[in-house]
N, C-alpha and C positions, 0 to 999 in steps of 0.2 A: 599957662593957664592954671590957676590954682585948682587942686583936686583932681587933675588929670594924671593918668599914668604915663610915665615916660616910655619910649619905645623899648628901653632895656628892661623895664619891670613888667611890661605888658605880656611878654612871653609866659612867665610863671602864672600870671593871673588867668590866662586863657588855656593853659595846659590842661588837657583832659576834657575840655569842653567839646561837645559835639554840636552839630548844627541846631538841633531843637533847643539846646541850652542857650546857644547864642541868640537865637530868635526870641526866646522867652526873656532874655535879658533886656530886650527893647521895650518891654512893658513899662508903663510909667511907675516910678517909685511910689511908695505908699503915701507920701505927703504931697504928691503932685495932683492937686485937685482942680487944676485949671480946666476950663470948659474945652472939650474936644481932645484932651490929652490921650485918651485911649484910642480915639480914631486916628490921631496923628501917629501914634505908636504902631497901630495896625498897618497903616499905609507904608510906614518905613519898613516894617517886617515883610510886608507883601512885596515891596520892591526888591528887597534882598533875596527873598525866597524865589521870586520869579527869575532873577538873574541866574541862580544856581540851577533851577529846573530847565531854563532855556539852554544854558551851557551844557548840561548833561544830555539834553535832547540833540543838540548840535553835534556833540561828540559821538553819540550813538549813530547818528545818520552818517557821519564821516567814516566811522568804522565800517559800516555797510558799503559805502562807496569804495573804500580801500579794498575791502574783500573782493568786490566785483572786479576791480582793476587787476588785483593780484591773480585771481583765478584766470582771467583772460591772458595775463602774461605767462602763467604756468602752462596753459594750453599752447601758447605760441612757442614757448621754449622747447616743447616736446621732451626728448630725453637728454637735452643739453644740460650741463651742470651749472649754467649761468642763467640767472633770472634777470631780465632787463625791465625796469620799471620807468614810467615816464616822469616820475618825481619821487622824492623821499616820502615814505609813508609806512605805517605799520604793516609788516608783511609776514612775520614769523607765525602768528596764529593761523593764518590762512594756509601757509606752506605746510604746516603740521596737519591741519584739518584735511587738506587735500591729499595727504600722504605722499607729498613730493620729496621723498627722502633722497632722490638723486641730485637735488639742487645743493650746490656748495657755496656759490657766491652770488651776490646781487649787485647790479650796477644801476646807477640812476644819476640824472643831472642834479647839481647842487649849485645854485647861483651861476657863476661863470665857469665852473669846472664840473667834473664827474667824479663820483665816488664808487669805489669797489669795496664791498663789505662782505665779511663772512657771515654765515648763518649759524647761530648758536645751537649746540646739540640739545640743550634744555633751557627752560625758562629760568631755572634756578642758578645756573652757572655761567661761566664765561667761555668754556671750552667750545671751539668751533668745529663744525663738520669737517672743515679743511682750513689750514692756515695759509696765509700768503707766504711766499718763499722766504726762508730764513735769511738769504743773502740780501733781501730788501729791507730788513728791519732797521728802522730809524733813519733811513736815507731820504734825502730831499733833492729836488732839482737835478742837476747834471749827474750827481753821484747815482741817483736812482735810474736815470736814463741809461747810464753806462752799465749798471748792474743788471738791468732788465732787458736792455736792448730796445726799449720803447721810447721813441721821441714823444715828449709831452707827459711823461711820467713826472709827477710833482712831489709826492710824499708817500711814505709808508710808515705807519705807526710801529714803534718798537714791539708792541704786542702782536703785530702781524694780523690784526683783525680788520683793519681798514687802510685804504690807500686812496690817493686822489690822482686824477689825470686831467690834463688840459682840455680834453674833448672826448667824445664818444668813442672814436676809433682807438685812441690810446687806452681808454678804460677797457674796451673789449680785448685789446691786445694783452694788457696786463692780466685780465681775468683768464684768458685762454692759457697763458703761460702758467698762471697759478694752478689751473686745473691739471695741466700736464705734469707739473711738479708734484701735486698732491696724489695723482694717479701713480707716479713712480714711487713716491714714499709709501703709499698703500700697498703696492705690489711688493716692495722690499720688506714690508713688515709681516707678510704672509708666510 
């Protein structure tokens, strides 16, 4: 289409623009004198702005739902170092807000398997409160089952911040082993 920006050149054209600038760009150009041009432009802008407002509202409501679920899971965990969630969701802000510093790992279902993840020490970095065992790093399938002693262990990332298991029991077993090893490592560093 003549006069249209290609996908490659659109990036630089839109760089630095914020939502109000983008909405304002929908106003009719100076020489568009067609009847109803401003009304059509307004309706277009309204549709776009509404989509952003509704998405922001939905995200805020989801954040509140997640916070309630995480708080309930923290209460259920008691002084256990493992937080079990019914699904993947944002959890760290609530864990921090609740002062649940005793939590080291989170488990939750993900599709057909379960995930075991560490909890970052801070929002800014990648350092975990506790790492998964070094002997698991980068292993998958049978190799991870053998190294961990857990049937159903599927995968452990090289960075030792996430692992996967075939089911809840295997995820809990991996998380419990990880807690024991982290406790031993912590005791050895004192």
